[in-house]
C-alpha atoms as an extended CHARMM CRD file, in Angstrom:
* protein
*
       120  EXT
         1         1  MET       CA             16.0020000000       -4.3970000000        0.4160000000  PROA      1               0.0000000000
         2         2  ARG       CA             12.9850000000       -2.2280000000        1.0880000000  PROA      2               0.0000000000
         3         3  THR       CA              9.4190000000       -3.3230000000        0.5050000000  PROA      3               0.0000000000
         4         4  LEU       CA              7.8320000000       -2.0030000000       -2.6590000000  PROA      4               0.0000000000
         5         5  THR       CA              4.6690000000        0.0610000000       -2.3250000000  PROA      5               0.0000000000
         6         6  ALA       CA              1.8210000000        0.3490000000       -4.8270000000  PROA      6               0.0000000000
         7         7  ASP       CA              3.3310000000        3.6270000000       -6.0480000000  PROA      7               0.0000000000
         8         8  ASP       CA              6.6750000000        1.8670000000       -6.6360000000  PROA      8               0.0000000000
         9         9  LEU       CA              4.9090000000       -0.8780000000       -8.5580000000  PROA      9               0.0000000000
        10        10  GLY       CA              3.1290000000        1.7060000000      -10.7180000000  PROA      10              0.0000000000
        11        11  LEU       CA              6.4490000000        3.3790000000      -11.5490000000  PROA      11              0.0000000000
        12        12  LEU       CA              8.0370000000        0.0300000000      -12.3590000000  PROA      12              0.0000000000
        13        13  LEU       CA              5.1000000000       -0.8640000000      -14.5630000000  PROA      13              0.0000000000
        14        14  SER       CA              5.5400000000        2.3790000000      -16.5020000000  PROA      14              0.0000000000
        15        15  LEU       CA              9.2760000000        1.8080000000      -16.8440000000  PROA      15              0.0000000000
        16        16  PHE       CA              8.8340000000       -1.7370000000      -18.1100000000  PROA      16              0.0000000000
        17        17  ALA       CA              6.1190000000       -0.6680000000      -20.5600000000  PROA      17              0.0000000000
        18        18  VAL       CA              8.4380000000        1.9560000000      -22.0640000000  PROA      18              0.0000000000
        19        19  LEU       CA             11.2950000000       -0.5490000000      -22.2160000000  PROA      19              0.0000000000
        20        20  LEU       CA              9.0520000000       -3.0500000000      -23.9550000000  PROA      20              0.0000000000
        21        21  LEU       CA              8.1400000000       -0.4530000000      -26.5630000000  PROA      21              0.0000000000
        22        22  ALA       CA             11.8210000000        0.3390000000      -27.0800000000  PROA      22              0.0000000000
        23        23  PHE       CA             12.7450000000       -3.3280000000      -27.5120000000  PROA      23              0.0000000000
        24        24  GLY       CA              9.7550000000       -3.9010000000      -29.7350000000  PROA      24              0.0000000000
        25        25  ALA       CA             11.0030000000       -1.3430000000      -32.2610000000  PROA      25              0.0000000000
        26        26  ASN       CA             11.4040000000       -3.0930000000      -35.5560000000  PROA      26              0.0000000000
        27        27  PHE       CA             15.0750000000       -2.9700000000      -36.5800000000  PROA      27              0.0000000000
        28        28  HSD       CA             15.9520000000       -3.8080000000      -40.1460000000  PROA      28              0.0000000000
        29        29  PHE       CA             19.4250000000       -4.5860000000      -41.3600000000  PROA      29              0.0000000000
        30        30  SER       CA             20.3740000000       -4.4660000000      -45.0040000000  PROA      30              0.0000000000
        31        31  ARG       CA             21.5550000000       -7.7530000000      -46.4730000000  PROA      31              0.0000000000
        32        32  LYS       CA             24.8670000000       -6.1720000000      -47.3720000000  PROA      32              0.0000000000
        33        33  SER       CA             25.3570000000       -4.9510000000      -43.8050000000  PROA      33              0.0000000000
        34        34  VAL       CA             24.4420000000       -8.3440000000      -42.3160000000  PROA      34              0.0000000000
        35        35  ARG       CA             26.8730000000      -10.1460000000      -44.6340000000  PROA      35              0.0000000000
        36        36  ARG       CA             29.6370000000       -7.7460000000      -43.7010000000  PROA      36              0.0000000000
        37        37  HSD       CA             28.9320000000       -7.6140000000      -39.9540000000  PROA      37              0.0000000000
        38        38  ARG       CA             27.1810000000      -10.9250000000      -39.2670000000  PROA      38              0.0000000000
        39        39  LYS       CA             28.4690000000      -11.4080000000      -35.7070000000  PROA      39              0.0000000000
        40        40  ALA       CA             27.5740000000       -7.8660000000      -34.6830000000  PROA      40              0.0000000000
        41        41  ALA       CA             24.0680000000       -8.2050000000      -36.1580000000  PROA      41              0.0000000000
        42        42  LEU       CA             23.5260000000      -11.5180000000      -34.3550000000  PROA      42              0.0000000000
        43        43  ALA       CA             24.7780000000      -10.0160000000      -31.0800000000  PROA      43              0.0000000000
        44        44  PHE       CA             22.4430000000       -7.0390000000      -31.5210000000  PROA      44              0.0000000000
        45        45  VAL       CA             19.4280000000       -9.2670000000      -32.2010000000  PROA      45              0.0000000000
        46        46  GLY       CA             20.3190000000      -11.6120000000      -29.3130000000  PROA      46              0.0000000000
        47        47  LEU       CA             20.7470000000       -8.7470000000      -26.8700000000  PROA      47              0.0000000000
        48        48  SER       CA             17.4800000000       -7.2080000000      -28.0280000000  PROA      48              0.0000000000
        49        49  PHE       CA             15.6700000000      -10.5440000000      -27.6020000000  PROA      49              0.0000000000
        50        50  LEU       CA             17.1260000000      -11.0630000000      -24.1020000000  PROA      50              0.0000000000
        51        51  GLY       CA             16.1160000000       -7.5390000000      -23.0850000000  PROA      51              0.0000000000
        52        52  GLU       CA             12.6200000000       -7.9670000000      -24.4720000000  PROA      52              0.0000000000
        53        53  LEU       CA             12.1140000000      -11.3200000000      -22.7520000000  PROA      53              0.0000000000
        54        54  SER       CA             13.3980000000       -9.9580000000      -19.4170000000  PROA      54              0.0000000000
        55        55  THR       CA             11.1200000000       -6.9500000000      -19.7390000000  PROA      55              0.0000000000
        56        56  VAL       CA              8.0890000000       -9.1470000000      -20.3920000000  PROA      56              0.0000000000
        57        57  ILE       CA              8.8230000000      -11.2380000000      -17.2980000000  PROA      57              0.0000000000
        58        58  ALA       CA              9.3220000000       -8.1920000000      -15.0690000000  PROA      58              0.0000000000
        59        59  LEU       CA              6.2790000000       -6.4220000000      -16.5460000000  PROA      59              0.0000000000
        60        60  THR       CA              4.0240000000       -9.4340000000      -16.0250000000  PROA      60              0.0000000000
        61        61  LEU       CA              5.1240000000       -9.9810000000      -12.4260000000  PROA      61              0.0000000000
        62        62  THR       CA              4.7540000000       -6.2730000000      -11.6410000000  PROA      62              0.0000000000
        63        63  TRP       CA              1.2790000000       -6.2000000000      -13.1810000000  PROA      63              0.0000000000
        64        64  VAL       CA              0.1920000000       -9.2120000000      -11.1390000000  PROA      64              0.0000000000
        65        65  ALA       CA              1.6850000000       -7.7290000000       -7.9750000000  PROA      65              0.0000000000
        66        66  LEU       CA             -0.0060000000       -4.3750000000       -8.5360000000  PROA      66              0.0000000000
        67        67  TRP       CA             -3.4920000000       -5.8340000000       -8.8910000000  PROA      67              0.0000000000
        68        68  SER       CA             -3.2150000000       -8.7770000000       -6.4980000000  PROA      68              0.0000000000
        69        69  PRO       CA             -1.6800000000       -8.0230000000       -3.0960000000  PROA      69              0.0000000000
        70        70  ALA       CA             -2.0350000000      -11.6990000000       -2.1710000000  PROA      70              0.0000000000
        71        71  ALA       CA              0.1300000000      -12.6540000000       -5.1460000000  PROA      71              0.0000000000
        72        72  TRP       CA              2.6620000000       -9.9420000000       -4.2430000000  PROA      72              0.0000000000
        73        73  ASP       CA              3.1510000000      -11.5520000000       -0.8600000000  PROA      73              0.0000000000
        74        74  ARG       CA              4.2500000000      -14.7210000000       -2.6640000000  PROA      74              0.0000000000
        75        75  ILE       CA              6.3840000000      -12.9830000000       -5.3360000000  PROA      75              0.0000000000
        76        76  ASP       CA              9.8790000000      -12.2170000000       -4.1190000000  PROA      76              0.0000000000
        77        77  ASP       CA             11.1430000000       -8.7240000000       -4.9880000000  PROA      77              0.0000000000
        78        78  LEU       CA             14.1610000000      -10.3120000000       -6.6630000000  PROA      78              0.0000000000
        79        79  LEU       CA             11.8590000000      -11.9620000000       -9.2200000000  PROA      79              0.0000000000
        80        80  VAL       CA             11.0790000000       -8.4650000000      -10.5000000000  PROA      80              0.0000000000
        81        81  PHE       CA             14.4660000000       -6.8990000000       -9.7490000000  PROA      81              0.0000000000
        82        82  VAL       CA             16.6770000000       -9.4030000000      -11.6130000000  PROA      82              0.0000000000
        83        83  PRO       CA             14.8300000000       -9.4400000000      -14.9670000000  PROA      83              0.0000000000
        84        84  GLY       CA             14.2900000000       -5.6920000000      -14.7000000000  PROA      84              0.0000000000
        85        85  THR       CA             18.0040000000       -5.1270000000      -14.1800000000  PROA      85              0.0000000000
        86        86  ILE       CA             18.8420000000       -7.3880000000      -17.1260000000  PROA      86              0.0000000000
        87        87  ALA       CA             16.3560000000       -5.4700000000      -19.3050000000  PROA      87              0.0000000000
        88        88  ILE       CA             17.8050000000       -2.0950000000      -18.3330000000  PROA      88              0.0000000000
        89        89  ALA       CA             21.3710000000       -3.3410000000      -18.8820000000  PROA      89              0.0000000000
        90        90  CYS       CA             20.4020000000       -4.6000000000      -22.3590000000  PROA      90              0.0000000000
        91        91  ALA       CA             18.7690000000       -1.2580000000      -23.1780000000  PROA      91              0.0000000000
        92        92  VAL       CA             21.8850000000        0.6380000000      -22.0800000000  PROA      92              0.0000000000
        93        93  LEU       CA             24.1970000000       -1.6490000000      -24.0840000000  PROA      93              0.0000000000
        94        94  LEU       CA             22.0370000000       -1.3750000000      -27.1940000000  PROA      94              0.0000000000
        95        95  THR       CA             21.9300000000        2.4070000000      -26.8500000000  PROA      95              0.0000000000
        96        96  VAL       CA             25.7090000000        2.6200000000      -26.4820000000  PROA      96              0.0000000000
        97        97  GLU       CA             26.1380000000        0.3570000000      -29.5210000000  PROA      97              0.0000000000
        98        98  SER       CA             23.6810000000        2.4290000000      -31.5500000000  PROA      98              0.0000000000
        99        99  VAL       CA             25.3810000000        5.7210000000      -30.6870000000  PROA      99              0.0000000000
       100       100  GLY       CA             28.8180000000        4.2210000000      -31.3880000000  PROA      100             0.0000000000
       101       101  SER       CA             27.6100000000        2.9090000000      -34.7390000000  PROA      101             0.0000000000
       102       102  ARG       CA             26.2380000000        6.3180000000      -35.7100000000  PROA      102             0.0000000000
       103       103  ILE       CA             29.4820000000        8.0420000000      -34.7430000000  PROA      103             0.0000000000
       104       104  LEU       CA             31.5310000000        5.5500000000      -36.7840000000  PROA      104             0.0000000000
       105       105  HSD       CA             29.1790000000        6.0300000000      -39.7420000000  PROA      105             0.0000000000
       106       106  ILE       CA             29.5700000000        9.8100000000      -39.5500000000  PROA      106             0.0000000000
       107       107  LEU       CA             33.3510000000        9.5640000000      -39.2450000000  PROA      107             0.0000000000
       108       108  SER       CA             33.6070000000        7.1760000000      -42.1950000000  PROA      108             0.0000000000
       109       109  ALA       CA             31.3940000000        9.4630000000      -44.2990000000  PROA      109             0.0000000000
       110       110  GLU       CA             33.7210000000       12.4000000000      -43.5640000000  PROA      110             0.0000000000
       111       111  ARG       CA             36.7280000000       10.3950000000      -44.7950000000  PROA      111             0.0000000000
       112       112  GLU       CA             35.1280000000        9.7060000000      -48.1580000000  PROA      112             0.0000000000
       113       113  GLU       CA             35.8670000000       12.2270000000      -50.8640000000  PROA      113             0.0000000000
       114       114  PRO       CA             33.0640000000       14.6910000000      -51.4920000000  PROA      114             0.0000000000
       115       115  LEU       CA             31.1270000000       14.3150000000      -54.7080000000  PROA      115             0.0000000000
       116       116  VAL       CA             32.4150000000       16.6740000000      -57.4070000000  PROA      116             0.0000000000
       117       117  ASP       CA             29.8690000000       18.5860000000      -59.4080000000  PROA      117             0.0000000000
       118       118  GLN       CA             30.8770000000       18.1210000000      -63.0490000000  PROA      118             0.0000000000
       119       119  ARG       CA             28.3790000000       20.5700000000      -64.5360000000  PROA      119             0.0000000000
       120       120  GLY       CA             31.0420000000       23.2200000000      -64.6770000000  PROA      120             0.0000000000
């Protein structure tokens, strides 16, 4: 594995900050939806929490490494790489789930009968 430069650390810091904002988005589920799809909602929340926690760890270590070269010498690259990879994997999985959910919602809406205008 190559050694990370200050420029690499700056890019990682930006990436983790954006990921943290994405995970920090406030998702609301309707009670009806949660009752109907409880396991899926719990999986979504758990995956979001894992991604957010991993992002915070990677962001904190990258921030420390960027501003303290002495600390970076003691921080192994894998300590940033592993949580960062977990965070990115969670973001990809949540995005795939979100897109799949939207597609299923659109397809189910097309199957429903259109509303009939009874005004004549």
